[in-house]
C-alpha positions in Angstrom: -0.1 0.1 -0.1 2.8 2.4 0.9 4.2 1.8 -2.7 0.9 2.1 -4.5 -0.3 5.3 -2.7 2.3 7.5 -4.2 1.9 6.1 -7.7 -2.0 6.7 -7.6 -1.3 10.2 -6.2 1.2 10.9 -9.0 -1.2 9.6 -11.6 -4.1 11.7 -10.3 -1.7 14.7 -10.2 -0.7 14.2 -13.8 -4.5 13.8 -14.9 -5.3 17.1 -12.9 -2.4 19.0 -14.7 -3.6 17.5 -18.1 -7.3 18.8 -17.5 -6.1 22.1 -16.2 -4.0 22.5 -19.5 -7.0 21.6 -21.6 -9.2 24.2 -20.0 -6.4 26.7 -20.4 -5.7 25.8 -24.0 -9.6 26.2 -24.4 -9.1 29.7 -23.1 -6.3 30.6 -25.5 -8.3 29.1 -28.4 -11.1 31.5 -27.6 -8.9 34.5 -27.8 -7.1 33.1 -30.9 -10.5 32.5 -32.6 -11.8 36.0 -31.9 -8.5 37.3 -33.5 -8.9 35.4 -36.7 -12.6 36.1 -36.9 -12.0 40.0 -36.4 -13.2 42.2 -39.4 -9.7 43.6 -39.3 -8.5 40.7 -41.4 -11.0 41.6 -44.2 -9.4 45.1 -44.3 -5.9 43.5 -44.6 -7.0 41.2 -47.3 -8.6 44.3 -49.1 -5.2 46.0 -48.8 -3.5 43.0 -50.2 -5.7 43.1 -53.2 -5.0 46.9 -53.8 -1.3 46.3 -53.9 -1.6 43.2 -56.1 -3.9 45.0 -58.5 -1.5 47.7 -59.4 1.9 49.1 -58.3 1.9 52.0 -55.7 2.9 55.4 -57.0 5.4 57.5 -55.3 3.0 59.3 -53.1 1.1 56.1 -52.4 4.3 54.3 -51.2 5.0 57.4 -48.9 1.5 57.0 -47.5 1.8 53.3 -46.9 5.2 53.1 -45.4 4.8 56.5 -43.3 1.6 55.2 -41.7 3.0 51.5 -41.0 6.3 53.1 -39.6 4.3 55.2 -37.0 3.0 51.8 -35.8 6.0 49.4 -36.3 8.6 51.7 -34.8 7.3 50.8 -31.4 7.1 47.1 -31.6 10.6 46.1 -30.8 11.1 47.9 -27.6 7.5 46.9 -26.6 8.4 43.3 -26.8 11.5 43.9 -24.7 9.4 45.8 -22.0 6.9 42.9 -21.9 9.6 40.2 -21.6 11.2 42.0 -18.7 7.9 42.2 -17.0 7.1 38.6 -17.4 10.6 37.7 -15.9 10.1 40.0 -13.0 6.6 38.5 -12.2 7.3 34.9 -12.8 10.8 34.6 -10.8 8.7 35.6 -7.6 7.1 32.3 -7.7 9.5 30.2 -9.8 12.7 31.7 -9.5 14.7 29.0 -11.6 12.3 29.1 -14.5 11.1 32.6 -14.7 13.4 33.6 -17.4 12.5 30.6 -19.5 8.9 31.8 -19.4 9.9 35.3 -20.6 12.0 33.8 -23.4 8.7 32.8 -25.1 8.3 36.6 -25.5 11.8 37.6 -26.1 12.2 35.3 -28.8 10.3 37.6 -31.1 12.5 40.4 -30.2 15.6 38.4 -31.0 14.5 38.7 -34.6 13.6 42.3 -34.4 17.1 43.1 -33.3 18.9 40.9 -36.0 20.1 38.5 -33.3 18.6 35.2 -34.7 22.0 34.2 -36.2 24.1 35.6 -33.6 26.5 32.6 -33.6 27.7 33.6 -37.1 27.2 37.3 -37.0 24.7 40.0 -36.4 22.1 40.7 -39.0 20.5 44.1 -39.8 17.7 44.9 -37.5 13.9 45.0 -38.7 14.2 48.9 -38.5 17.5 48.8 -40.6 15.8 46.5 -43.1 12.8 48.7 -43.3 15.2 51.7 -44.0 16.8 50.0 -46.6 13.7 49.2 -48.4 12.3 52.6 -48.1 15.6 54.1 -49.3 15.6 51.6 -52.4 11.9 52.9 -53.1 13.0 56.4 -53.0 11.4 57.5 -50.0 13.4 60.0 -47.7 13.2 60.5 -44.1 11.5 63.8 -44.6 8.6 62.0 -46.3 8.5 59.0 -43.9 8.0 61.6 -40.8 5.8 64.1 -42.9 2.4 64.5 -41.2 0.9 64.7 -44.7 1.5 61.1 -45.2 1.1 59.6 -41.9 -2.3 58.6 -41.5 -3.9 59.3 -37.9 -4.8 55.8 -37.5 -1.2 54.8 -37.9 -0.1 57.3 -35.3 -2.8 55.9 -32.9 -1.8 52.2 -33.5 1.8 53.2 -32.6 0.7 55.1 -29.4 -1.5 52.1 -28.4 1.3 49.7 -29.0 3.7 51.7 -26.8 1.1 51.8 -24.0 -0.4 48.4 -24.3 3.0 46.4 -24.1 3.5 48.4 -20.9 -0.2 48.1 -19.5 -0.6 47.6 -15.8 -2.7 44.7 -16.7 -0.2 42.1 -17.8 -3.1 40.1 -19.4 -3.8 43.1 -21.8 -0.1 43.1 -22.9 -0.1 39.4 -23.4 -3.3 39.6 -25.6 -2.1 42.7 -27.6 1.1 40.8 -28.2 -0.6 37.6 -29.4 -2.7 39.5 -31.9 0.3 41.5 -33.1 2.0 38.1 -33.9 -1.0 36.5 -35.4 -1.6 39.4 -37.8 1.9 39.7 -38.7 2.0 36.2 -40.1 -0.6 37.2 -42.6 0.1 40.7 -43.3 3.7 40.4 -44.5 2.7 37.7 -46.9 0.4 40.3 -48.5 3.1 43.0 -48.6 5.8 40.6 -49.9 3.5 39.1 -52.7 2.3 42.8 -53.9 5.8 44.1 -54.3 7.1 40.9 -55.8 4.4 41.1 -58.5 5.6 44.5 -59.6 9.3 43.9 -59.3 10.3 45.8 -62.4 8.2 48.8 -61.4 9.8 48.8 -58.0 13.3 48.6 -59.5 13.9 45.3 -57.9 16.3 42.6 -59.5 13.8 40.0 -59.2 11.3 38.7 -56.8 13.9 37.5 -54.4 15.9 41.0 -54.3 17.4 41.1 -50.9 16.0 44.6 -50.5 12.8 42.8 -49.8 14.2 41.3 -46.7 12.1 43.4 -44.4 9.0 41.6 -45.7 10.5 38.2 -46.3 12.1 37.7 -42.9 8.6 38.3 -41.2 7.1 35.7 -43.4 9.8 33.3 -42.4 9.8 34.0 -38.5 6.1 34.9 -37.7 4.7 31.4 -37.5 7.3 30.5 -34.8 6.3 33.8 -32.9 2.6 32.7 -32.9 3.6 29.4 -31.5 5.7 31.0 -28.7 2.8 33.5 -28.0 0.5 30.6 -27.6 2.8 28.8 -25.1 3.2 32.0 -22.7 -0.6 32.6 -22.9 -1.5 29.2 -21.8 1.3 29.3 -19.1 -0.3 32.4 -17.7 -3.9 31.0 -18.0 -2.7 28.1 -15.9 -0.9 30.3 -13.4 -3.8 33.0 -13.1 -7.1 32.1 -14.9 -8.4 35.7 -14.0 -6.3 37.2 -16.7 -8.5 35.8 -19.5 -10.7 38.7 -19.8 -7.7 41.1 -19.8 -6.0 39.2 -22.6 -9.1 39.2 -24.6 -9.5 42.9 -24.1 -5.8 43.6 -25.2 -6.3 41.4 -28.1 -9.4 43.1 -29.2 -7.5 46.4 -28.7 -4.9 45.5 -31.2 -7.5 44.1 -33.7 -9.8 47.4 -33.6 -6.7 49.6 -34.1 -5.4 47.4 -36.8 -8.7 47.5 -38.7 -8.9 51.3 -38.5 -5.5 51.7 -39.8 -6.0 49.3 -42.8 -9.5 50.8 -43.5 -7.9 54.2 -43.6 -5.2 53.1 -46.1 -7.7 51.2 -48.1 -9.9 54.4 -48.3 -7.0 56.6 -49.5 -5.3 53.9 -52.1 -8.4 52.5 -53.5 
């Protein structure tokens, strides 16, 4: 009996952990499904059709890149800030594994900072890749920072990105981050295909011109970022199920702003 009891207890504990994981996985799926059902993705698809139907003129390129820069510029530091917060919180309860939990967030920033091949060499950061692409397309810094080209919805998205990654409610930040990664895995495919289709008009050598690295690298790495975002979300739901409403709120805050930004771009570019 003394041998059987620990075995039974261990089996029950594993069963309980498995059941808890399934519940938390269902909570994650609810958030993820709300993201993929959001009407923002229809606006993104409409934008993809616009840049696939015709090449963008110089003023249209300025509008597009200035607007998305107002948003994208705040992403790398936001991810780092969130990873630091996850570390600080998690090590209070699990000192030896807190940094491992935060690594699920920080992994995305490794790519943003050009460090994913650090054992060989440092690569250009995503900001530097953005600059290389816009310079190739003939866009100056003055144009990228010109309020005439920056749609208010892009500025609002950038401000929201800076704020939400640092939200006092950690669940909000995690939900916002998850939505950002899930949409990136789609949006950059539209961007890349649209510019590849008109390689000649954009002065590209061919569809694989290295100057398109800013688009191409996101198509390569985002699926893994979504997977790591999933794992940290489930881990937090296991740790504290009460964050679920906050996480949903953060995810929907991202999607609402994303929809407004692309709807505004579509109105101007259609």
